[in-house]
C-alpha positions in Angstrom: 42.0 13.6 3.4 38.4 13.6 2.3 37.4 16.4 0.0 33.8 17.6 -0.6 32.8 18.1 -4.2 29.9 19.8 -6.0 27.1 17.2 -5.7 26.8 14.9 -8.7 23.6 13.1 -9.4 23.1 9.7 -11.1 20.1 7.5 -11.8 20.9 3.8 -11.6 19.7 0.3 -11.0 21.2 -3.2 -10.8 21.8 -5.1 -14.0 21.0 -8.3 -12.0 17.2 -8.5 -12.4 16.8 -11.0 -9.5 18.6 -8.7 -7.1 16.7 -5.7 -8.5 13.4 -7.3 -7.7 14.4 -8.1 -4.1 15.4 -4.4 -3.5 13.0 -1.6 -2.6 14.2 0.7 -5.3 17.0 0.2 -7.8 19.3 -1.9 -5.6 21.8 0.8 -4.7 22.4 -0.7 -1.3 23.1 -4.1 -2.7 25.7 -2.8 -5.2 27.5 -0.7 -2.5 27.5 -3.4 0.2 28.8 -6.0 -2.3 31.8 -3.8 -3.0 32.8 -4.1 0.7 31.7 -7.6 1.6 33.3 -9.2 -1.4 36.6 -7.8 -0.2 36.4 -9.0 3.3 35.3 -5.6 4.7 32.2 -4.9 6.9 28.9 -3.1 6.5 26.9 -1.4 9.3 23.2 -1.2 8.4 19.7 -1.7 9.8 18.2 -5.2 10.2 14.7 -6.1 11.3 14.4 -8.2 14.5 11.3 -10.5 14.2 11.4 -11.4 17.9 11.3 -7.8 19.3 9.6 -6.2 16.2 12.3 -3.6 16.1 14.8 -2.4 13.6 18.4 -2.5 14.9 21.8 -1.6 13.5 24.1 -4.5 13.1 27.7 -5.0 11.8 27.6 -7.6 9.0 30.4 -9.4 7.2 28.8 -11.6 4.5 26.0 -11.5 1.9 23.8 -13.9 3.8 23.6 -11.4 6.7 23.3 -8.5 4.3 20.3 -10.0 2.5 18.4 -9.9 5.8 18.8 -6.1 5.8 17.5 -5.5 2.2 14.3 -3.4 2.0 12.8 -0.3 3.5 11.8 -0.2 7.2 9.0 2.3 8.1 10.1 2.8 11.7 13.0 4.3 13.5 16.1 2.1 13.8 17.8 1.6 17.1 21.5 2.4 17.0 22.2 0.5 20.3 26.0 0.2 20.7 26.8 0.1 17.0 29.2 3.1 17.1 31.4 1.3 19.7 31.0 -2.0 17.9 32.2 -0.4 14.6 35.1 1.2 16.3 36.2 -2.1 18.0 35.9 -3.9 14.6 38.1 -1.3 12.9 40.7 -1.6 15.7 40.8 -5.4 15.4 40.9 -5.3 11.6 43.5 -2.5 10.9 43.7 -3.3 7.2 39.9 -3.4 6.6 37.3 -0.8 5.6 33.8 -0.2 6.7 30.6 1.0 5.0 27.9 2.7 7.2 24.4 3.0 5.8 21.6 4.9 7.7 19.2 7.8 7.7 20.6 11.3 7.4 20.7 12.0 11.1 22.2 8.6 12.0 24.8 8.8 9.2 25.9 12.3 10.1 26.2 11.2 13.8 28.4 8.4 12.8 30.5 10.7 10.6 31.1 13.0 13.6 32.0 10.0 15.8 34.4 8.7 13.2 36.1 12.1 12.9 36.4 12.4 16.7 37.8 8.9 17.0 40.2 9.3 14.1 39.0 6.6 11.8 37.0 8.7 9.2 39.5 7.8 6.5 38.7 4.1 6.8 34.9 4.4 6.6 32.5 5.3 3.7 29.3 6.8 4.9 26.1 6.6 2.9 22.8 8.1 4.0 19.3 7.2 2.7 16.7 9.8 1.7 14.1 9.7 4.5 10.4 10.3 4.6 10.5 10.8 8.4 10.5 8.5 11.4 7.6 7.3 13.5 8.1 6.0 17.0 9.3 2.3 17.1 6.6 1.7 19.7 3.8 2.5 17.2 5.0 -0.3 14.9 5.7 -2.7 17.8 2.2 -2.4 19.1 0.8 -2.8 15.5 2.9 -5.9 14.9 1.9 -7.5 18.2 -1.8 -6.8 17.4 -1.3 -8.4 14.0 0.2 -11.5 15.6 -2.8 -11.9 17.9 -5.0 -12.1 14.8 -2.8 -14.1 12.4 0.0 -15.8 14.3 3.7 -15.3 14.4 5.1 -12.8 11.8 7.9 -14.5 9.8 8.3 -12.0 7.0 7.8 -8.3 6.6 8.0 -6.0 3.6 6.9 -2.5 3.1 7.8 -2.3 -0.6 7.2 -5.6 -2.5 7.4 -4.9 -6.2 5.1 -7.6 -7.6 2.9 -4.8 -9.0 5.9 -2.7 -10.0 8.1 -0.1 -8.3 5.4 2.6 -8.5 2.8 0.5 -6.7 4.6 -1.3 -3.9 2.7 -3.8 -1.7 3.2 -3.8 2.1 2.4 -7.0 4.0 3.4 -9.4 6.6 3.5 -13.2 6.4 2.0 -14.7 9.5 0.4 -18.1 10.0 1.6 -19.1 6.6 -0.4 -16.4 4.8 0.2 -12.9 3.6 -1.7 -10.1 5.3 -1.7 -6.5 4.0 -0.7 -3.8 6.4 -2.3 -0.9 4.6 -3.5 0.9 7.7 -0.1 1.3 9.2 1.3 2.4 5.8 -1.4 5.0 5.5 -0.5 6.5 8.9 3.1 6.6 7.8 2.6 8.3 4.5 0.0 10.7 5.9 2.7 11.9 8.3 0.4 11.4 11.3 3.0 9.9 13.5 6.4 11.3 12.6 8.9 12.7 15.2 8.5 16.4 15.7 12.1 16.9 14.8 11.5 15.3 11.4 9.4 18.4 10.3 12.6 20.6 10.8 15.1 18.1 9.5 18.5 19.7 8.7 19.3 16.8 6.4 16.4 17.4 3.9 18.8 18.9 1.4 20.9 17.8 -1.6 24.0 19.1 0.1 25.2 16.7 2.8 28.5 15.8 4.5 28.3 12.1 3.9 30.1 10.5 1.0 26.9 9.6 -0.8 23.1 9.7 -0.6 20.8 7.0 -2.1 17.1 6.6 -2.4 14.2 6.1 -4.8 14.4 8.2 -8.0 10.8 9.2 -7.9 9.3 10.8 -11.1 12.1 9.5 -13.2 9.4 8.4 -15.7 8.7 12.1 -16.3 12.2 13.6 -16.1 14.3 10.8 -17.8 11.5 8.7 -19.5 13.9 6.7 -21.7 15.8 5.4 -18.7 12.8 4.5 -16.5 12.3 0.9 -15.4 9.1 -0.3 -13.9 11.0 -2.7 -11.6 12.9 0.0 -9.7 15.1 3.1 -10.0 17.7 4.5 -7.5 19.2 7.9 -7.2 22.8 8.5 -6.2 23.9 11.8 -4.9 27.7 12.0 -4.7 29.1 14.5 -2.1 32.9 13.7 -1.7 35.8 12.5 -3.8 35.6 9.2 -2.0 31.9 9.0 -2.9 33.0 9.5 -6.5 35.6 6.7 -6.2 33.0 4.4 -4.7 30.5 5.0 -7.5 33.2 4.4 -10.1 33.9 1.0 -8.4 30.2 -0.1 -8.3 29.0 1.3 -11.6 30.1 -1.9 -13.4 27.1 -3.6 -11.8 24.7 -0.9 -12.7 22.8 0.6 -15.6 23.2 4.3 -14.9 22.7 7.7 -16.3 24.2 11.1 -15.3 21.4 13.4 -14.0 21.1 16.6 -12.1 19.2 18.1 -9.1 16.5 19.5 -11.4 15.5 16.1 -12.7 15.4 14.4 -9.2 12.2 15.9 -7.6 12.9 13.7 -4.6 
């Protein structure tokens, strides 16, 4: 039985500096997914498809596949048939566990599906703090336009931390060179192209029905200045007893600090 608890808040980041630098914030996703992949379990998460210029949910079973999913994606992810794929995987691997990581609406949808199908006890559900979701078509048209100018896009990042976590760079690599994508990012952050439903999101709250919520711990330099790291900081919101158990398992890989909802402005 899964029991909801009063939400606990932690600030944290990976001890492994190389993995921290590759992550968009403090490496929470890497720490959590390692916990499952290293034990032969599976992870469902969003991966960018460079052929279709779309972000799609995939079920992954090793670190090499997981590494392709690291990083923020500023577009809506396509679930496709991932719920059914996850269910079939659990049926075929009765002794294994599954981690699902997605936006609040996607994660709660999977939670309800898991409860309906009777496998909620075997999945851990983590949602990501979301800015809002623009149409996938907007990014696809932008990417295709960029390819006409520069050549085939072979790499994409919306939050490269070469200038630090607080000043991320967004660019694509195309034609062997880096090209900034500031105009798309400006549209995203100015909330010019978000789904109408995002403005009335029921998941924009600290109280959620997933096991855990992760994201950037913005303004940590002001609220917990002695714990701030310029290379990235994550927030962990723990919602269930199983979320607590999961955090207890992964915290050996983290530098972490107990916090509260007053300190996390996010």
